[in-house]
N, CA, C and O atoms as a MOPAC input file, in Angstrom:
PM7 MOZYME 1SCF
protein

 N    202.53900 1    25.84800 1   139.00600 1
 C    204.43800 1    25.81600 1   138.14400 1
 C    204.64200 1    26.57500 1   140.15500 1
 O    205.81500 1    26.92900 1   140.27000 1
 N    204.12900 1    26.74300 1   141.02800 1
 C    204.68900 1    27.08600 1   142.04000 1
 C    204.67700 1    28.74700 1   142.57200 1
 O    204.95600 1    29.35900 1   143.60300 1
 N    204.20400 1    29.03900 1   141.27600 1
 C    203.80500 1    30.64000 1   142.10300 1
 C    204.35400 1    31.63400 1   140.84600 1
 O    204.06500 1    32.82800 1   140.77200 1
 N    205.17000 1    30.93800 1   139.90900 1
 C    205.76300 1    32.05400 1   138.49300 1
 C    204.67500 1    32.44900 1   137.81500 1
 O    204.67500 1    33.56300 1   137.29200 1
 N    203.59700 1    31.61900 1   137.71700 1
 C    202.91100 1    32.73300 1   137.10200 1
 C    201.45700 1    32.52500 1   138.08600 1
 O    201.13400 1    31.83700 1   139.05400 1
 N    200.85900 1    33.49600 1   137.25800 1
 C    199.20000 1    33.65300 1   137.85800 1
 C    198.17100 1    33.71900 1   136.87400 1
 O    198.54700 1    34.11300 1   135.77000 1
 N    196.62700 1    33.35200 1   137.03400 1
 C    195.67100 1    33.69200 1   136.59200 1
 C    194.68600 1    34.37600 1   137.22300 1
 O    194.79000 1    34.26900 1   138.44400 1
 N    193.55100 1    35.19600 1   136.77900 1
 C    193.08200 1    35.89200 1   137.43300 1
 C    191.59400 1    34.79400 1   138.19700 1
 O    190.81800 1    34.58000 1   137.26500 1
 N    191.26800 1    34.37900 1   139.01000 1
 C    190.20500 1    33.75500 1   139.17900 1
 C    188.94600 1    34.56400 1   139.03000 1
 O    188.02900 1    34.36700 1   138.23300 1
 N    189.09400 1    35.75000 1   140.16900 1
 C    188.15400 1    36.53400 1   140.03200 1
 C    188.92300 1    38.17200 1   140.69800 1
 O    189.66800 1    38.40600 1   141.65000 1
 N    188.02500 1    39.38700 1   139.21200 1
 C    188.82100 1    40.28700 1   138.70700 1
 C    188.11000 1    41.09500 1   140.11600 1
 O    188.82800 1    41.95600 1   140.62400 1
 N    187.02300 1    40.90100 1   140.62500 1
 C    186.75600 1    41.83000 1   141.99300 1
 C    185.84600 1    40.60500 1   143.22500 1
 O    185.14800 1    39.67400 1   142.82500 1
 N    186.01000 1    40.81900 1   144.21100 1
 C    184.95600 1    40.07200 1   145.04900 1
 C    184.90500 1    41.04400 1   146.60800 1
 O    185.68900 1    41.82900 1   147.14200 1
 N    183.52400 1    40.48900 1   146.96100 1
 C    183.26200 1    41.57300 1   148.14500 1
 C    184.27600 1    41.40100 1   148.90900 1
 O    184.84800 1    40.31500 1   148.80800 1
 N    184.85000 1    42.49500 1   149.98400 1
 C    185.84200 1    41.94500 1   150.94300 1
 C    184.98600 1    41.58700 1   152.02200 1
 O    184.85900 1    42.47500 1   152.86500 1
 N    184.28600 1    40.39800 1   152.25300 1
 C    183.60700 1    40.14500 1   153.61500 1
 C    183.87400 1    38.71500 1   153.97600 1
 O    183.03700 1    38.02600 1   154.56000 1
 N    185.44800 1    38.14100 1   153.50000 1
 C    186.24800 1    37.00800 1   154.26400 1
 C    185.96000 1    35.79500 1   154.05900 1
 O    186.37900 1    34.83900 1   154.71100 1
 N    184.91600 1    35.75800 1   152.74800 1
 C    184.18400 1    34.57600 1   152.18700 1
 C    184.47900 1    34.38300 1   150.93800 1
 O    184.20700 1    35.47900 1   150.44900 1
 N    184.99100 1    33.48000 1   149.78300 1
 C    184.81200 1    33.52900 1   148.39600 1
 C    184.98400 1    31.77200 1   148.03400 1
 O    185.76600 1    30.96200 1   148.53300 1
 N    183.96400 1    31.58300 1   147.00900 1
 C    183.86300 1    30.32000 1   146.31200 1
 C    184.07900 1    30.27600 1   144.84000 1
 O    183.53800 1    31.13800 1   144.14700 1
 N    184.81200 1    29.36100 1   144.30200 1
 C    184.63200 1    29.15000 1   142.93000 1
 C    184.77100 1    27.73800 1   142.39400 1
 O    184.87900 1    26.70900 1   143.06100 1
 N    184.75300 1    27.85000 1   141.21300 1
 C    184.85000 1    25.95000 1   140.93700 1
 C    185.99800 1    26.32000 1   140.14600 1
 O    186.24900 1    27.31300 1   139.46400 1
 N    186.91200 1    24.78900 1   140.53300 1
 C    188.73000 1    24.54400 1   140.16900 1
 C    188.29900 1    23.70800 1   138.57100 1
 O    187.73400 1    22.63900 1   138.33600 1
 N    188.69200 1    24.44100 1   137.97000 1
 C    188.70300 1    23.85200 1   136.63600 1
 C    189.94500 1    23.53100 1   136.24800 1
 O    190.11000 1    23.17400 1   135.08100 1
 N    190.76900 1    23.58000 1   136.92100 1
 C    192.32400 1    23.22900 1   136.47500 1
 C    193.23700 1    24.04900 1   135.88400 1
 O    192.74200 1    25.17600 1   135.85800 1
 N    194.38500 1    24.04600 1   135.36800 1
 C    195.09900 1    22.49800 1   134.82300 1
 C    195.49900 1    22.09100 1   136.11900 1
 O    195.92200 1    22.74500 1   137.07200 1
 N    195.25100 1    20.71200 1   135.94300 1
 C    195.81700 1    19.78200 1   136.60800 1
 C    197.48800 1    20.33900 1   136.99700 1
 O    198.26200 1    20.91000 1   136.22800 1
 N    197.74200 1    19.92000 1   138.58100 1
 C    199.04900 1    20.28700 1   138.87900 1
 C    199.13600 1    20.24600 1   140.44100 1
 O    198.24200 1    20.27300 1   141.28600 1
 N    200.62100 1    20.16500 1   140.56700 1
 C    200.90100 1    19.24700 1   141.86300 1
 C    201.89500 1    20.83200 1   142.28300 1
 O    202.61600 1    20.90700 1   143.27800 1
 N    201.80600 1    21.34900 1   141.82000 1
 C    202.37100 1    22.88700 1   142.43300 1
 C    201.51900 1    24.16600 1   142.54600 1
 O    202.00100 1    25.29700 1   142.49000 1
 N    200.14400 1    23.87700 1   142.71700 1
 C    198.92800 1    24.69300 1   142.54200 1
 C    199.16600 1    25.90600 1   143.97200 1
 O    199.28800 1    25.57500 1   145.15200 1
 N    199.17800 1    27.13500 1   143.49800 1
 C    199.25100 1    28.23900 1   144.90700 1
 C    197.82900 1    29.33900 1   144.93500 1
 O    197.15900 1    29.42300 1   143.90600 1
 N    197.57500 1    29.87000 1   145.74400 1
 C    196.49800 1    30.93100 1   145.40900 1
 C    197.38200 1    32.56300 1   146.47400 1
 O    198.09500 1    32.52900 1   147.47700 1
 N    196.97700 1    33.53900 1   145.79900 1
 C    197.11200 1    34.50300 1   146.14100 1
 C    196.02100 1    35.54400 1   145.70800 1
 O    195.26600 1    35.56600 1   144.73600 1
 N    196.19400 1    36.37100 1   146.72900 1
 C    194.82900 1    37.32400 1   146.99300 1
 C    195.38200 1    38.73800 1   147.03300 1
 O    196.28400 1    39.06500 1   147.80400 1
 N    194.71700 1    39.68800 1   146.03700 1
 C    195.83100 1    41.27500 1   146.04000 1
 C    194.22000 1    41.81500 1   146.22800 1
 O    193.11600 1    41.28800 1   146.09300 1
 N    194.74000 1    43.22000 1   146.63200 1
 C    193.67400 1    44.22600 1   146.74200 1
 C    193.89300 1    44.82000 1   145.24200 1
 O    194.99800 1    44.61000 1   144.74200 1
 N    192.94000 1    45.53600 1   144.49100 1
 C    192.39300 1    46.07900 1   143.10800 1
 C    194.21600 1    46.78400 1   143.34300 1
 O    194.97500 1    46.43900 1   142.43800 1
 N    194.60300 1    47.33600 1   144.02500 1
 C    195.66500 1    48.21400 1   143.28400 1
 C    197.08300 1    47.00300 1   143.66700 1
 O    198.16000 1    47.59200 1   143.58200 1
 N    197.16000 1    46.22900 1   143.86500 1
 C    198.36900 1    45.52600 1   144.10500 1
 C    199.22100 1    45.80300 1   145.50200 1
 O    200.17000 1    45.06100 1   145.75000 1
 N    198.89000 1    46.82800 1   146.37100 1
 C    199.53400 1    47.30600 1   147.00300 1
 C    199.95900 1    45.93200 1   148.11400 1
 O    201.09200 1    45.55900 1   148.42000 1
 N    198.37600 1    45.26200 1   148.64800 1
 C    198.68800 1    44.56300 1   149.64100 1
 C    198.09800 1    43.44800 1   148.73900 1
 O    197.36300 1    43.45200 1   147.75200 1
 N    198.81300 1    42.33900 1   149.58900 1
 C    198.77600 1    40.72500 1   148.99800 1
 C    199.42700 1    39.85100 1   150.13100 1
 O    200.14200 1    40.04300 1   151.11500 1
 N    198.66100 1    38.51300 1   149.33100 1
 C    199.23200 1    37.50700 1   150.45600 1
 C    199.14800 1    36.07700 1   149.61000 1
 O    198.31800 1    35.81000 1   148.74100 1
 N    200.28700 1    35.18100 1   150.11900 1
 C    199.79400 1    33.98500 1   148.75300 1
 C    200.35500 1    33.00300 1   150.28700 1
 O    201.13000 1    33.24500 1   151.21300 1
 N    199.40600 1    31.74000 1   149.87400 1
 C    199.50700 1    30.58100 1   150.33200 1
 C    200.78400 1    29.88700 1   150.70600 1
 O    201.61300 1    29.81700 1   149.79800 1
 N    201.07500 1    29.41300 1   151.74800 1
 C    202.61900 1    28.73200 1   151.89200 1
 C    202.97700 1    27.84700 1   151.25100 1
 O    204.05500 1    27.65800 1   150.68500 1
 N    202.01700 1    27.21100 1   151.31100 1
 C    203.08300 1    25.48000 1   150.15200 1
 C    202.33900 1    25.53500 1   149.00100 1
 O    201.56000 1    26.45400 1   148.74500 1
 N    202.56600 1    24.50900 1   148.24000 1
 C    201.75900 1    23.95300 1   147.08800 1
 C    200.34800 1    22.95000 1   147.66100 1
 O    200.10700 1    22.23000 1   148.63000 1
 N    199.82900 1    23.28700 1   146.75200 1
 C    198.16600 1    22.07300 1   146.41900 1
 C    198.09100 1    21.80700 1   145.43100 1
 O    198.41900 1    22.52100 1   144.48300 1
 N    197.58000 1    20.56200 1   145.36400 1
 C    197.31500 1    19.54700 1   144.10500 1
 C    196.24000 1    19.85100 1   143.29100 1
 O    195.25100 1    20.18100 1   143.94500 1
 N    196.08100 1    19.85600 1   142.04200 1
 C    194.86500 1    20.17500 1   141.52100 1
 C    194.88600 1    18.63700 1   140.74900 1
 O    195.79700 1    18.37100 1   139.96500 1
 N    194.27200 1    18.08500 1   140.91900 1
 C    193.71900 1    16.47500 1   139.52600 1
 C    193.52900 1    16.31300 1   138.87800 1
 O    193.89300 1    15.17700 1   139.18300 1
 N    193.13500 1    16.19600 1   137.67800 1
 C    192.24000 1    16.11800 1   137.10500 1
 C    190.98600 1    15.36600 1   136.57700 1
 O    190.85700 1    14.15300 1   136.74000 1
 N    190.27400 1    15.96300 1   136.08000 1
 C    188.91900 1    15.09300 1   136.16600 1
 C    189.06100 1    14.23900 1   135.29300 1
 O    189.56300 1    14.29700 1   134.17000 1
 N    188.13700 1    12.64700 1   136.41400 1
 C    188.19100 1    11.51700 1   135.82400 1
 C    186.51700 1    11.00900 1   135.54300 1
 O    185.66100 1    10.82200 1   136.40800 1
 N    186.36900 1    10.85500 1   133.97800 1
 C    185.01600 1    10.47500 1   134.43500 1
 C    184.55400 1     8.84100 1   134.53000 1
 O    184.85000 1     8.23100 1   133.50300 1
 N    184.15700 1     8.35400 1   135.14900 1
 C    183.71600 1     6.97900 1   134.70800 1
 C    181.76000 1     6.79600 1   134.27500 1
 O    180.86700 1     7.56300 1   133.91800 1
 N    181.87800 1     5.42700 1   134.56100 1
 C    180.57600 1     4.79400 1   132.93200 1
 C    179.52000 1     4.12900 1   134.05300 1
 O    178.49000 1     3.57100 1   133.67500 1

């Protein structure tokens, strides 16, 4: 939704400049990532939307 609402991906992570996670959806063409410190005083959001496609299972 372009940053109108947010879901927590990781409640905490080491401050080592690297983090991976499994993208599970929901499908969107207006995805955003925001990184915050625990207190919420410092944060940054990516500059543009990205797309998450739904899973397509093939046989």
